[in-house]
Residue frames relative to the residue before (quaternion, step in Angstrom):
aa qw qx qy qz dx dy dz
M 1.0000 0.0000 0.0000 0.0000 0.00 0.00 0.00
A 0.0031 0.8104 -0.5856 0.0154 3.54 -0.98 0.83
I 0.2373 -0.7205 0.6292 0.1693 3.56 -1.24 0.64
D 0.2783 -0.7799 0.5454 0.1297 3.56 -0.64 1.05
L 0.0447 -0.8156 0.5768 -0.0139 3.53 -0.40 1.24
S 0.3502 0.8034 -0.4451 0.1836 3.59 1.31 -0.03
S 0.7165 0.3745 -0.2829 0.5161 3.63 1.07 -0.44
C 0.4736 0.6624 -0.4411 0.3773 3.65 1.18 0.16
T 0.1079 -0.7994 0.5900 0.0336 3.52 -0.96 0.98
F 0.7815 0.1556 -0.1198 0.5922 3.62 1.30 0.04
L 0.0229 -0.8010 0.5973 -0.0337 3.48 -0.91 0.91
D 0.1330 -0.8113 0.5678 0.0400 3.63 -0.44 1.13
S 0.7616 -0.3931 0.2769 0.4345 3.51 -1.33 -0.07
S 0.5861 0.5748 -0.3532 0.4487 3.58 1.11 -0.64
G 0.7026 0.4637 -0.2655 0.4699 3.58 0.93 -0.93
V 0.6195 0.5383 -0.3229 0.4714 3.47 1.10 -0.76
R 0.6548 0.4994 -0.3084 0.4762 3.53 0.94 -0.76
I 0.6314 0.5011 -0.3373 0.4864 3.70 0.90 -0.70
L 0.6829 0.5047 -0.3014 0.4338 3.60 0.85 -0.89
A 0.6357 0.5407 -0.2865 0.4706 3.44 1.14 -0.88
K 0.6675 0.4863 -0.2893 0.4840 3.50 0.97 -0.89
A 0.6565 0.4963 -0.3229 0.4673 3.60 0.94 -0.74
A 0.6289 0.5027 -0.3496 0.4791 3.64 0.98 -0.72
R 0.6409 0.5464 -0.3140 0.4383 3.60 0.93 -0.93
E 0.7145 0.4534 -0.2576 0.4664 3.53 0.77 -1.13
T 0.6426 0.5237 -0.3253 0.4550 3.62 1.00 -0.72
T 0.6403 0.4943 -0.3050 0.5027 3.64 1.04 -0.73
E 0.6639 0.4892 -0.3423 0.4502 3.62 0.98 -0.60
R 0.6728 0.4598 -0.2923 0.5005 3.54 1.23 -0.34
G 0.5761 -0.6543 0.3299 0.3623 3.51 1.33 0.25
A 0.5845 0.5444 -0.3615 0.4810 3.54 1.27 0.41
Q 0.3574 -0.7098 0.5385 0.2800 3.60 -1.23 -0.04
L 0.2589 -0.7243 0.6120 0.1838 3.52 -1.09 0.63
D 0.1368 -0.7490 0.6428 0.0843 3.61 -0.92 0.89
L 0.2020 -0.7449 0.6222 0.1311 3.53 -1.19 0.73
V 0.1814 -0.7657 0.6091 0.0991 3.57 -0.97 0.90
A 0.1689 0.7635 -0.5946 0.1871 3.43 -0.64 1.31
S 0.1105 -0.8144 0.5675 0.0502 3.57 -0.84 0.95
D 0.5461 0.5975 -0.3893 0.4396 3.61 1.27 -0.26
P 0.4582 -0.7051 0.4531 0.2961 3.58 -0.58 1.05
A 0.6341 0.5489 -0.3338 0.4304 3.57 0.98 -0.80
I 0.6556 0.4949 -0.2960 0.4875 3.58 0.98 -0.81
V 0.6450 0.5145 -0.3152 0.4690 3.54 0.89 -0.88
R 0.6109 0.5552 -0.3166 0.4673 3.59 1.06 -0.79
V 0.6603 0.4971 -0.3022 0.4749 3.62 0.84 -0.92
L 0.6630 0.5011 -0.3049 0.4652 3.53 0.95 -0.68
E 0.6561 0.4834 -0.2998 0.4959 3.50 1.06 -0.72
I 0.6691 0.4906 -0.3200 0.4574 3.69 0.87 -0.83
T 0.7287 0.4015 -0.2562 0.4920 3.61 0.98 -0.63
N 0.4756 -0.7184 0.3897 0.3253 3.51 1.30 -0.08
V 0.3646 0.7368 -0.4795 0.3071 3.55 1.25 0.24
D 0.6074 0.5643 -0.3562 0.4310 3.60 1.15 -0.43
T 0.6039 0.5254 -0.3327 0.4985 3.53 1.37 -0.22
M 0.6565 0.4839 -0.2912 0.5000 3.58 1.28 -0.39
A 0.7823 0.0256 0.0148 0.6222 3.59 1.08 -0.80
P 0.5214 -0.6622 0.4651 0.2707 3.45 -0.90 1.08
V 0.2495 -0.7364 0.6114 0.1474 3.61 -1.01 0.80
R 0.1574 -0.7935 0.5879 -0.0020 3.51 -0.76 1.31
A 0.5046 -0.6837 0.4334 0.3001 3.63 -0.97 0.62
S 0.7879 0.0601 0.0071 0.6129 3.46 1.24 -0.66
L 0.6338 -0.4834 0.4405 0.4131 3.62 -1.35 0.24
D 0.6241 0.5578 -0.3502 0.4204 3.57 1.00 -0.64
D 0.6491 0.5261 -0.2992 0.4608 3.65 1.22 -0.55
V 0.5492 0.6165 -0.3966 0.4013 3.63 1.28 -0.23
P 0.3768 -0.7340 0.5022 0.2589 3.66 -0.65 1.01
């Protein structure tokens, strides 16, 4: 399962909270959530908030296994 954030140019705490919850719930169901983000600012937000440790961040949909 992947969430495509490639068109996203802004990510606030509400979005981070939703992504973290989705990653947690996906993991609890025995699956993996991948996030697709190419904007360096979005990737940085995911790193700062540690969401990238809950769901791998991929540069493009082609990188999602």
